ROMI-164984 format. One record per residue (C-alpha): residue number from 1; residue in three letters; x, y, z. Coordinates in nm, 4 decimals. Layout:
REM residues N
NUM,Ala,X,Y,Z
...
This chain:
REM residues 506
1,Met,10.4517,1.2237,8.8917
2,Glu,10.7278,1.4863,8.8139
3,Tyr,10.8310,1.2997,8.5075
4,Ala,10.4936,1.3304,8.3325
5,Pro,10.5334,1.6836,8.1918
6,Ile,10.8812,1.5962,8.0663
7,Ala,10.7435,1.2978,7.8777
8,Ala,10.4710,1.5066,7.7259
9,Val,10.7171,1.7714,7.6145
10,Ala,10.9444,1.5011,7.4647
11,Ala,10.6519,1.3591,7.2812
12,Leu,10.5552,1.6962,7.1381
13,Val,10.9156,1.7605,7.0352
14,Gly,10.9236,1.4171,6.8596
15,Leu,10.6043,1.4880,6.6807
16,Ala,10.7327,1.8226,6.5650
17,Leu,11.0546,1.6730,6.4396
18,Gly,10.8659,1.3980,6.2583
19,Phe,10.6394,1.6529,6.0947
20,Val,10.9348,1.8615,5.9857
21,Leu,11.1181,1.5625,5.8465
22,Arg,10.8077,1.4365,5.6643
23,Ser,10.7490,1.7833,5.5159
24,Arg,11.1052,1.7973,5.3871
25,Phe,11.0799,1.4465,5.2418
26,Ala,10.7530,1.5353,5.0743
27,Ser,10.9019,1.8559,4.9365
28,Gln,11.2005,1.6643,4.8047
29,Thr,10.9756,1.4008,4.6446
30,Met,10.7566,1.6671,4.4864
31,Lys,11.0591,1.8463,4.3499
32,Thr,11.1889,1.5230,4.2025
33,Ala,10.8500,1.4524,4.0458
34,Gln,10.8288,1.8026,3.9059
35,Glu,11.1736,1.7685,3.7492
36,Lys,11.0747,1.4330,3.5982
37,Ala,10.7538,1.5797,3.4663
38,Ala,10.9443,1.8688,3.3149
39,Arg,11.1799,1.6252,3.1433
40,Ile,10.8872,1.4249,3.0071
41,Val,10.7183,1.7398,2.8806
42,Ala,11.0409,1.8518,2.7160
43,Glu,11.0863,1.5121,2.5484
44,Ala,10.7238,1.5163,2.4352
45,Arg,10.7623,1.8601,2.2838
46,Thr,11.0766,1.7467,2.1045
47,Gln,10.8958,1.4353,1.9680
48,Gln,10.5975,1.6527,1.8720
49,Lys,10.8205,1.8794,1.6672
50,Asp,10.9749,1.5749,1.4932
51,Leu,10.6330,1.4310,1.4127
52,Ile,10.5099,1.7628,1.2809
53,Leu,10.8138,1.7868,1.0571
54,Glu,10.7607,1.4309,0.9276
55,Ala,10.3925,1.5026,0.8678
56,Lys,10.4757,1.8167,0.6744
57,Glu,10.7269,1.6258,0.4646
58,Asp,10.4689,1.3492,0.3906
59,Lys,10.2118,1.6111,0.3004
60,Ile,10.4522,1.7784,0.0623
61,Arg,10.5445,1.4409,-0.0953
62,Leu,10.1815,1.3273,-0.1362
63,Thr,10.0851,1.6630,-0.2796
64,Arg,10.3659,1.6386,-0.5341
65,Glu,10.2638,1.2812,-0.6300
66,Ala,9.8990,1.3821,-0.6659
67,Glu,9.9956,1.6746,-0.8860
68,Asp,10.2122,1.4448,-1.1018
69,Glu,9.9289,1.1902,-1.1379
70,Ala,9.6773,1.4635,-1.2194
71,Arg,9.9157,1.6071,-1.4764
72,Ala,9.9550,1.2585,-1.6356
73,Arg,9.5776,1.2111,-1.6390
74,Arg,9.5256,1.5472,-1.8018
75,Thr,9.7840,1.4561,-2.0649
76,Glu,9.6134,1.1182,-2.1290
77,Leu,9.2686,1.2758,-2.1488
78,Ala,9.4002,1.5337,-2.3895
79,Gly,9.5387,1.2539,-2.6092
80,Met,9.2082,1.0609,-2.5984
81,Glu,9.0164,1.3770,-2.6801
82,Arg,9.2422,1.4366,-2.9784
83,Arg,9.1976,1.0777,-3.1016
84,Leu,8.8193,1.0977,-3.0600
85,His,8.8146,1.4168,-3.2551
86,Glu,9.0136,1.2520,-3.5325
87,Arg,8.7699,0.9542,-3.5343
88,Asp,8.4734,1.1851,-3.5555
89,Glu,8.6310,1.3483,-3.8568
90,Gln,8.6938,1.0043,-4.0162
91,Leu,8.3344,0.8951,-3.9448
92,Asp,8.2051,1.2108,-4.0991
93,Gln,8.4111,1.1393,-4.4086
94,Arg,8.2861,0.7803,-4.4221
95,Thr,7.9285,0.8948,-4.3781
96,Asp,7.9707,1.1280,-4.6711
97,Leu,8.1177,0.8441,-4.8787
98,Leu,7.8304,0.6111,-4.7838
99,Glu,7.5732,0.8700,-4.8742
100,Gln,7.7431,0.9115,-5.2097
101,Arg,7.7415,0.5324,-5.2603
102,Asp,7.3740,0.5103,-5.1608
103,Arg,7.2902,0.7756,-5.4171
104,Lys,7.4894,0.5863,-5.6809
105,Leu,7.3192,0.2520,-5.5845
106,Met,6.9774,0.4102,-5.6046
107,Glu,7.0663,0.5409,-5.9477
108,Arg,7.1903,0.1914,-6.0454
109,Asp,6.8676,0.0329,-5.9128
110,Arg,6.6650,0.2711,-6.1243
111,Asp,6.8859,0.1870,-6.4216
112,Leu,6.8480,-0.1871,-6.3513
113,Glu,6.4740,-0.1561,-6.3201
114,Arg,6.4607,0.0212,-6.6524
115,Thr,6.6884,-0.2494,-6.7968
116,Arg,6.4625,-0.5234,-6.6566
117,Glu,6.1596,-0.3624,-6.8080
118,Glu,6.3364,-0.3340,-7.1393
119,Leu,6.4494,-0.7005,-7.1145
120,Ala,6.0982,-0.8114,-7.0220
121,Arg,5.9590,-0.6273,-7.3241
122,Ala,6.2331,-0.7750,-7.5399
123,His,6.1658,-1.1239,-7.3951
124,Gln,5.7947,-1.0897,-7.4623
125,Glu,5.8659,-0.9725,-7.8143
126,Gln,6.1111,-1.2642,-7.8579
127,Val,5.8590,-1.5185,-7.7200
128,Ala,5.5909,-1.3778,-7.9445
129,Ala,5.8253,-1.4007,-8.2407
130,Leu,5.9239,-1.7587,-8.1492
131,Glu,5.5588,-1.8578,-8.1038
132,Lys,5.4796,-1.7052,-8.4402
133,Val,5.7688,-1.8843,-8.6093
134,Ser,5.7206,-2.2247,-8.4359
135,Gly,5.3450,-2.2178,-8.4262
136,Met,5.3592,-2.3326,-8.0590
137,Ser,5.2648,-2.1501,-7.7403
138,Ala,5.5148,-2.0880,-7.4606
139,Glu,5.3272,-2.3258,-7.2286
140,Asp,5.3501,-2.6063,-7.4851
141,Ala,5.7210,-2.5433,-7.5348
142,Lys,5.7691,-2.5382,-7.1570
143,Gly,5.5929,-2.8741,-7.1274
144,Ile,5.8165,-3.0269,-7.3952
145,Leu,6.1246,-2.8865,-7.2264
146,Leu,6.0153,-3.0132,-6.8830
147,Glu,5.9496,-3.3583,-7.0268
148,Ala,6.2970,-3.3637,-7.1822
149,Val,6.4517,-3.2491,-6.8559
150,Arg,6.2508,-3.5106,-6.6644
151,Glu,6.3698,-3.7910,-6.8911
152,Glu,6.7268,-3.6687,-6.8624
153,Ala,6.6932,-3.6501,-6.4829
154,Glu,6.5514,-4.0035,-6.4711
155,His,6.8435,-4.1299,-6.6775
156,Asp,7.0868,-3.9514,-6.4471
157,Ala,6.9092,-4.0961,-6.1429
158,Val,6.9318,-4.4476,-6.2859
159,Lys,7.3022,-4.3951,-6.3586
160,Leu,7.3593,-4.2772,-6.0028
161,Ala,7.1572,-4.5657,-5.8594
162,Arg,7.3545,-4.8173,-6.0659
163,Ala,7.6824,-4.6621,-5.9502
164,Ile,7.5704,-4.6757,-5.5864
165,Glu,7.4508,-5.0362,-5.6221
166,Arg,7.7753,-5.1366,-5.7922
167,Lys,7.9832,-4.9798,-5.5162
168,Ala,7.7688,-5.1330,-5.2399
169,Arg,7.7900,-5.4762,-5.3999
170,Glu,8.1646,-5.4511,-5.4404
171,Glu,8.1986,-5.3689,-5.0711
172,Ala,7.9333,-5.6016,-4.9298
173,Asp,7.9196,-5.9046,-5.1592
174,Asp,8.2593,-6.0417,-5.0647
175,Lys,8.1968,-6.0208,-4.6906
176,Ala,7.8428,-6.1552,-4.7127
177,Arg,7.9550,-6.4378,-4.9401
178,Asp,8.2368,-6.5320,-4.7067
179,Val,8.0082,-6.5378,-4.4016
180,Ile,7.7277,-6.7377,-4.5598
181,Val,7.9422,-6.9766,-4.7623
182,Thr,8.1637,-7.0439,-4.4614
183,Ala,7.8559,-7.1168,-4.2522
184,Met,7.7066,-7.3479,-4.5144
185,Gln,8.0329,-7.5347,-4.5688
186,Arg,8.0887,-7.5911,-4.1977
187,Val,7.7380,-7.7251,-4.1402
188,Ala,7.5940,-8.0196,-4.3276
189,Ala,7.2972,-8.2366,-4.2378
190,Asp,7.1152,-8.5146,-4.4192
191,His,6.7458,-8.4575,-4.4811
192,Thr,6.4826,-8.7067,-4.5809
193,Ala,6.1397,-8.6214,-4.7105
194,Glu,5.8559,-8.7326,-4.4858
195,His,5.4800,-8.7212,-4.5326
196,Thr,5.1696,-8.6643,-4.3270
197,Val,5.0776,-9.0320,-4.3459
198,Ser,5.2602,-9.3438,-4.2343
199,Val,5.2477,-9.6761,-4.4172
200,Val,5.2654,-10.0111,-4.2375
201,His,5.3451,-10.3122,-4.4532
202,Leu,5.1628,-10.6375,-4.3728
203,Pro,5.3078,-10.9856,-4.4129
204,Thr,4.9892,-11.0985,-4.5901
205,Asp,4.6535,-10.9523,-4.6852
206,Glu,4.4895,-11.1877,-4.4316
207,Met,4.6188,-10.9610,-4.1550
208,Lys,4.3778,-10.6886,-4.2714
209,Gly,4.0830,-10.8936,-4.1485
210,Arg,4.2460,-10.9540,-3.8099
211,Ile,4.3225,-10.5843,-3.7772
212,Ile,3.9598,-10.4982,-3.8533
213,Gly,3.8292,-10.7685,-3.6155
214,Arg,3.4801,-10.8945,-3.5636
215,Glu,3.2361,-10.6192,-3.6601
216,Gly,3.5314,-10.3794,-3.6703
217,Arg,3.5971,-10.3828,-3.2948
218,Asn,3.9765,-10.4125,-3.3290
219,Ile,4.0175,-10.1199,-3.5693
220,Arg,3.7798,-9.9072,-3.3589
221,Ala,3.9768,-9.9883,-3.0435
222,Leu,4.3047,-9.9031,-3.2163
223,Glu,4.1702,-9.5740,-3.3543
224,Gln,4.0248,-9.4734,-3.0168
225,Ala,4.3435,-9.5597,-2.8275
226,Thr,4.5754,-9.3734,-3.0685
227,Gly,4.3558,-9.0994,-3.2182
228,Val,4.4703,-9.2033,-3.5670
229,Asp,4.2610,-9.3030,-3.8695
230,Leu,4.3460,-9.6456,-4.0159
231,Ile,4.2866,-9.6672,-4.3900
232,Ile,4.2534,-10.0252,-4.5127
233,Asp,4.1782,-10.0386,-4.8839
234,Asp,4.2590,-10.2569,-5.1827
235,Thr,4.6285,-10.1693,-5.1739
236,Pro,4.8005,-10.5069,-5.1301
237,Glu,4.9695,-10.5759,-4.7970
238,Thr,4.9455,-10.2115,-4.6827
239,Val,4.7719,-10.0196,-4.4059
240,Val,4.7827,-9.6399,-4.4091
241,Leu,4.7847,-9.4428,-4.0826
242,Ser,4.6545,-9.0878,-4.1218
243,Ser,4.6722,-8.8166,-3.8568
244,Phe,4.7556,-8.4504,-3.8370
245,Asp,4.9536,-8.5151,-3.5175
246,Pro,5.2808,-8.6839,-3.6183
247,Val,5.3460,-8.8109,-3.2648
248,Arg,5.0132,-8.9921,-3.2535
249,Arg,5.0840,-9.1335,-3.5962
250,Glu,5.4203,-9.2673,-3.4773
251,Ile,5.2601,-9.4240,-3.1663
252,Ala,5.0004,-9.5935,-3.3860
253,Arg,5.2659,-9.7171,-3.6291
254,Leu,5.4783,-9.8612,-3.3503
255,Ala,5.1785,-10.0216,-3.1752
256,Leu,5.0481,-10.1780,-3.4986
257,Thr,5.3947,-10.3131,-3.5775
258,Lys,5.4127,-10.4738,-3.2330
259,Leu,5.0649,-10.6224,-3.2702
260,Leu,5.1523,-10.7707,-3.6088
261,Ala,5.4715,-10.9208,-3.4673
262,Asp,5.2897,-11.0630,-3.1642
263,Gly,4.9887,-11.1900,-3.3529
264,Arg,4.7440,-11.1369,-3.0640
265,Ile,4.5069,-10.8651,-3.1765
266,His,4.2044,-10.7854,-2.9559
267,Pro,4.0845,-10.4708,-2.7740
268,Gly,4.2517,-10.5514,-2.4400
269,Arg,4.5839,-10.6317,-2.6014
270,Ile,4.5554,-10.3216,-2.8225
271,Glu,4.5246,-10.0890,-2.5180
272,Glu,4.8244,-10.2534,-2.3510
273,Val,5.0456,-10.2331,-2.6610
274,Val,4.9438,-9.8704,-2.7316
275,Ala,5.0394,-9.7731,-2.3745
276,Lys,5.3820,-9.9355,-2.4174
277,Ala,5.4282,-9.7687,-2.7581
278,Arg,5.3377,-9.4293,-2.6104
279,Ala,5.5982,-9.4774,-2.3355
280,Glu,5.8623,-9.5768,-2.5913
281,Val,5.7811,-9.2772,-2.8131
282,Asp,5.8084,-9.0444,-2.5110
283,Ile,6.1569,-9.1812,-2.4444
284,Val,6.2517,-9.1399,-2.8106
285,Ile,6.1197,-8.7815,-2.8074
286,Arg,6.3189,-8.6920,-2.4956
287,Gln,6.6326,-8.8534,-2.6364
288,Ala,6.5841,-8.6786,-2.9712
289,Gly,6.5570,-8.3407,-2.7954
290,Glu,6.8660,-8.4087,-2.5843
291,His,7.0604,-8.5265,-2.8899
292,Ala,6.9586,-8.2169,-3.0890
293,Ala,7.0670,-7.9873,-2.8051
294,Tyr,7.3960,-8.1761,-2.7697
295,Glu,7.4609,-8.1724,-3.1445
296,Thr,7.3946,-7.7993,-3.1626
297,Gly,7.5981,-7.7256,-2.8516
298,Val,7.3194,-7.5750,-2.6402
299,Pro,7.3343,-7.7248,-2.2891
300,Gly,7.1138,-7.6510,-1.9899
301,Leu,6.7726,-7.6410,-2.1591
302,Pro,6.4682,-7.7229,-1.9388
303,Met,6.3331,-8.0761,-1.9750
304,Glu,5.9971,-7.9534,-2.1042
305,Ile,6.1746,-7.7568,-2.3794
306,Leu,6.3721,-8.0703,-2.4723
307,Arg,6.0496,-8.2732,-2.4947
308,Leu,5.8875,-8.0147,-2.7216
309,Leu,6.2044,-8.0037,-2.9290
310,Gly,6.2022,-8.3840,-2.9609
311,Arg,5.8417,-8.3751,-3.0878
312,Leu,5.9707,-8.1930,-3.3951
313,Lys,6.1384,-8.5212,-3.4955
314,Tyr,5.7977,-8.6314,-3.6231
315,Arg,5.7027,-8.2964,-3.7788
316,Thr,5.7766,-8.1934,-4.1374
317,Ser,5.7444,-7.8635,-4.3237
318,Tyr,5.7311,-7.8779,-4.7063
319,Gly,5.8779,-8.2270,-4.6750
320,Gln,6.1699,-8.1066,-4.4578
321,Asn,6.2141,-8.2621,-4.1131
322,Val,6.1661,-7.9745,-3.8658
323,Leu,6.4040,-8.1104,-3.6000
324,Gln,6.6857,-8.1542,-3.8501
325,His,6.6056,-7.8095,-3.9902
326,Ser,6.6216,-7.6624,-3.6370
327,Val,6.9592,-7.8239,-3.5681
328,Glu,7.0953,-7.6983,-3.8982
329,Ala,6.9583,-7.3481,-3.8358
330,Gly,7.1188,-7.3463,-3.4896
331,Leu,7.4571,-7.4473,-3.6266
332,Leu,7.4343,-7.1962,-3.9110
333,Ala,7.3323,-6.9181,-3.6719
334,Gly,7.6263,-6.9985,-3.4458
335,Val,7.8729,-6.9869,-3.7335
336,Ile,7.7309,-6.6607,-3.8706
337,Ala,7.7331,-6.5051,-3.5228
338,Ala,8.0978,-6.6007,-3.4826
339,Glu,8.1789,-6.4451,-3.8192
340,Val,8.0090,-6.1116,-3.7425
341,Gly,8.1013,-6.0891,-3.3731
342,Ala,7.7594,-6.1579,-3.2159
343,Asp,7.6804,-6.3847,-2.9169
344,Val,7.7338,-6.7374,-3.0516
345,Gln,7.5478,-6.9173,-2.7714
346,Ile,7.2395,-6.6940,-2.7976
347,Ala,7.2368,-6.7360,-3.1765
348,Lys,7.2640,-7.1168,-3.1472
349,Met,6.9836,-7.1353,-2.8934
350,Gly,6.7625,-6.9052,-3.0991
351,Gly,6.8267,-7.1051,-3.4162
352,Leu,6.7618,-7.4385,-3.2453
353,Leu,6.4361,-7.3226,-3.0824
354,His,6.3037,-7.0892,-3.3527
355,Asp,6.0392,-7.3448,-3.4661
356,Ile,5.9591,-7.4809,-3.1179
357,Gly,5.6060,-7.3470,-3.1565
358,Lys,5.5374,-7.6005,-3.4335
359,Ala,5.5388,-7.8745,-3.1684
360,Val,5.2077,-7.7453,-3.0311
361,Asp,5.0727,-7.5154,-3.3037
362,His,4.7904,-7.7638,-3.3748
363,Glu,4.6825,-7.7287,-3.0111
364,Val,4.7328,-7.3522,-2.9546
365,Glu,4.5914,-7.0644,-3.1579
366,Gly,4.8302,-6.8233,-3.3267
367,Pro,5.1422,-6.8243,-3.5484
368,His,5.4147,-7.0676,-3.4471
369,Ala,5.6692,-6.7875,-3.3950
370,Ala,5.4510,-6.6188,-3.1319
371,Ile,5.3707,-6.9566,-2.9707
372,Gly,5.7401,-7.0444,-2.9524
373,Ala,5.8284,-6.7053,-2.8024
374,Thr,5.5597,-6.7554,-2.5353
375,Ile,5.6990,-7.1000,-2.4500
376,Ala,6.0542,-6.9647,-2.4265
377,Gln,5.9418,-6.6739,-2.2089
378,Lys,5.7452,-6.9092,-1.9836
379,His,6.0609,-7.1135,-1.9179
380,Glu,6.2612,-6.7935,-1.8484
381,Leu,6.4986,-6.8224,-2.1421
382,Pro,6.7105,-6.5109,-2.2215
383,Phe,6.5253,-6.2166,-2.3761
384,Arg,6.7411,-6.2224,-2.6905
385,Val,6.6429,-6.5870,-2.7480
386,Val,6.2747,-6.4975,-2.7055
387,Asn,6.3094,-6.2085,-2.9523
388,Ser,6.4962,-6.4278,-3.2031
389,Ile,6.2126,-6.6821,-3.1947
390,Ala,5.9375,-6.4201,-3.2184
391,Ala,6.1032,-6.2186,-3.4979
392,His,6.2286,-6.4938,-3.7298
393,His,5.9298,-6.4331,-3.9617
394,Gln,5.9434,-6.0528,-3.9041
395,Glu,5.6138,-6.0563,-3.7161
396,Val,5.7765,-5.8406,-3.4464
397,Glu,6.0669,-5.5941,-3.4570
398,Tyr,6.4263,-5.7025,-3.4043
399,Ala,6.5541,-5.6155,-3.0553
400,Cys,6.9032,-5.7657,-3.0777
401,Thr,7.1714,-5.8555,-3.3316
402,Glu,7.1078,-6.2291,-3.2982
403,Ala,6.7442,-6.2053,-3.4207
404,Pro,6.8258,-6.1285,-3.7882
405,Ile,7.1055,-6.3878,-3.7736
406,Val,6.8491,-6.6539,-3.6747
407,Gln,6.6219,-6.5412,-3.9580
408,Ile,6.9100,-6.5656,-4.2067
409,Ala,7.0043,-6.9130,-4.0808
410,Asp,6.6401,-7.0239,-4.1087
411,Ala,6.6194,-6.8953,-4.4673
412,Ile,6.9481,-7.0609,-4.5663
413,Ser,6.8459,-7.3968,-4.4219
414,Ala,6.4974,-7.3861,-4.5733
415,Ser,6.5818,-7.2504,-4.9178
416,Arg,6.8921,-7.4491,-5.0063
417,Pro,6.8439,-7.6968,-5.2927
418,Gly,6.6898,-8.0240,-5.1789
419,Ala,6.5863,-7.8979,-4.8370
420,Arg,6.2168,-7.8809,-4.9055
421,Gly,5.9721,-8.0529,-5.1323
422,Glu,5.6787,-7.8872,-5.3067
423,Ser,5.3735,-8.0247,-5.4739
424,Met,5.3599,-8.0069,-5.8531
425,Asp,5.0586,-7.7737,-5.8446
426,Thr,5.2357,-7.5248,-5.6174
427,Tyr,5.5484,-7.5420,-5.8289
428,Val,5.3649,-7.4802,-6.1573
429,Lys,5.1548,-7.2025,-6.0031
430,Arg,5.4662,-7.0202,-5.8865
431,Leu,5.6234,-7.0404,-6.2315
432,Glu,5.3067,-6.9070,-6.3926
433,Asp,5.2840,-6.6198,-6.1425
434,Leu,5.6466,-6.5232,-6.2046
435,Gln,5.5993,-6.5107,-6.5807
436,Ala,5.2680,-6.3213,-6.5457
437,Ile,5.4299,-6.0538,-6.3288
438,Ala,5.7196,-6.0144,-6.5722
439,Asp,5.4893,-5.9953,-6.8779
440,Ser,5.2747,-5.7240,-6.7136
441,Phe,5.5413,-5.4558,-6.7717
442,Thr,5.5602,-5.2430,-7.0863
443,Gly,5.8425,-5.3262,-7.3241
444,Val,5.8707,-5.6954,-7.2209
445,Glu,5.8815,-5.9315,-7.5189
446,Arg,5.9048,-6.2687,-7.3414
447,Ser,5.9855,-6.4040,-6.9957
448,Phe,6.1066,-6.7413,-6.8699
449,Ala,6.0981,-6.8784,-6.5137
450,Val,6.4008,-7.1080,-6.4714
451,Gln,6.5913,-7.2916,-6.1982
452,Ala,6.2762,-7.4226,-6.0295
453,Gly,6.1317,-7.0749,-6.0028
454,Arg,6.4373,-6.9221,-5.8362
455,Glu,6.5172,-6.7036,-6.1387
456,Val,6.3121,-6.5228,-6.4006
457,Arg,6.4731,-6.4054,-6.7234
458,Ile,6.3056,-6.1211,-6.9117
459,Leu,6.3690,-6.0396,-7.2796
460,Val,6.2797,-5.6779,-7.3648
461,Arg,6.2312,-5.4924,-7.6914
462,Pro,6.5470,-5.2834,-7.7431
463,Glu,6.3654,-5.0053,-7.9283
464,Glu,6.1453,-4.9420,-7.6190
465,Ile,6.3837,-5.0225,-7.3303
466,Asp,6.7339,-4.8798,-7.3157
467,Asp,7.0143,-4.9969,-7.0868
468,Leu,6.9316,-4.7620,-6.8010
469,Thr,6.5585,-4.8340,-6.8184
470,Ala,6.6419,-5.2070,-6.8073
471,Ser,6.7961,-5.1633,-6.4631
472,Arg,6.4883,-4.9777,-6.3426
473,Leu,6.2641,-5.2504,-6.4899
474,Ala,6.4528,-5.5181,-6.2952
475,Arg,6.3956,-5.3298,-5.9691
476,Asp,6.0263,-5.2767,-6.0482
477,Val,5.9772,-5.6484,-6.1209
478,Val,6.1536,-5.7422,-5.7959
479,Lys,5.9325,-5.5023,-5.6006
480,Lys,5.6143,-5.6452,-5.7541
481,Ile,5.7250,-6.0050,-5.6877
482,Glu,5.7931,-5.9203,-5.3215
483,Glu,5.4502,-5.7583,-5.2885
484,Gln,5.2414,-6.0275,-5.4595
485,Met,5.4146,-6.3624,-5.4054
486,Thr,5.5150,-6.5845,-5.1145
487,Tyr,5.8230,-6.7991,-5.1719
488,Pro,6.1178,-6.9477,-4.9822
489,Gly,6.4652,-6.8025,-5.0281
490,Gln,6.5126,-6.5467,-5.3026
491,Ile,6.4269,-6.5025,-5.6719
492,Lys,6.6777,-6.3588,-5.9173
493,Val,6.5452,-6.1248,-6.1878
494,Thr,6.7557,-6.0885,-6.5044
495,Val,6.6592,-5.8368,-6.7744
496,Ile,6.8154,-5.9111,-7.1163
497,Arg,6.8293,-5.6427,-7.3853
498,Glu,6.9701,-5.7487,-7.7187
499,Thr,7.0156,-5.5401,-8.0334
500,Arg,7.0599,-5.7255,-8.3660
501,Ala,7.1604,-5.5787,-8.6975
502,Val,7.0586,-5.8053,-8.9877
503,Glu,7.1400,-5.7498,-9.3540
504,Tyr,7.1102,-5.9809,-9.6521
505,Ala,7.3688,-6.0158,-9.9279
506,Lys,7.2050,-6.0519,-10.2667
């Protein structure tokens, strides 16, 4: 128990020592912190002074630069102000000059107006004097002058037209001639004239009675089975078959030939032979169409198109076989297309099929070109082929290059010498119409239609028609022929002006 107060005193002493030591340590730490803070403050003040000095230096530098820039701007503005002042002075001078010129121009205008009035008075006095001297009014003189100018202008126009035509012909004739002549030389086909009736020769005239039969039953049976009229007249050993349909006429001809060879002629036998003849003709038609397509070089045509094409074997136009004409037109179109750079295959097909409508034109209403185009469109042939068929008589507009080529090939094949036959009445009528058109023009002395109506030569009176008017007359005659006449190919018009000087020695 005696040690308790000692322990308490020791504890108090320890606490006091600890407090003293902690106070000293705290004082030392605070002193160190205060010294550090003083150093920091001193460094900050030093840095502040440096920054202030730098800022003052920057301020002085920027102020100097601003003053220099302002001084340069003031100098530049002073220069601009001086230049503007000088321009104002120049503009004022120019304005003064312009005002002076305006005054002078106004004075000149007044002088010109006075001069015009004086000239007008002088002109009126001169016109009056001329009218008095010539005994003609100014309007009459103006009319005479205008007429002279008009005639001179017409002559100049004719000269210019002749020069243009001459130049165009020089440039185009050679190429056109080469294309067409090359096409015609490379394609040649034999043509034979056919008619709308067929003639069957009999071995003897006794066969006429057997063909007619008892009470005419045989001839009636044959006409009913074929749809063809049999004409039995006094012509020795001849029976004429007449029909608008050439295929029916061929079937009847073949059937009658078989009956004559067999000798058995009665209604039952007639029906049997006609059926066989129809089958044979169908085969011939199909083969003819295939051969035409092969000869032209147009493969892949539908069978129905080939059959219609083969029917043209028995169709003629102005005596020209239509199938042969179609083949020739196809070959010509192909050659021309190759020469001018068009599609050769389309041109061949269009030329071969351009008259396909004639195979059924007696059964369908409308022109054969439109019928053929409908058939081609129905069988889904190319559009350019359809257009070539439809436009080969210019009933519709051209839609491709091959269409006019087909028309040209058709015209070449149809209009070449010997291609078509014409009746004498038609031939004479065309010659008379040509001469009548030529004689209807003023200044024509005589006219002659020559070369089977493919040329008309016109003799004119030289005192009424000069050389330039002769050229215009030729064009007028051509225009009237194109408007009033229908003809194959082309017609050449030649105007001949001849001046003769005749004297007699006595």
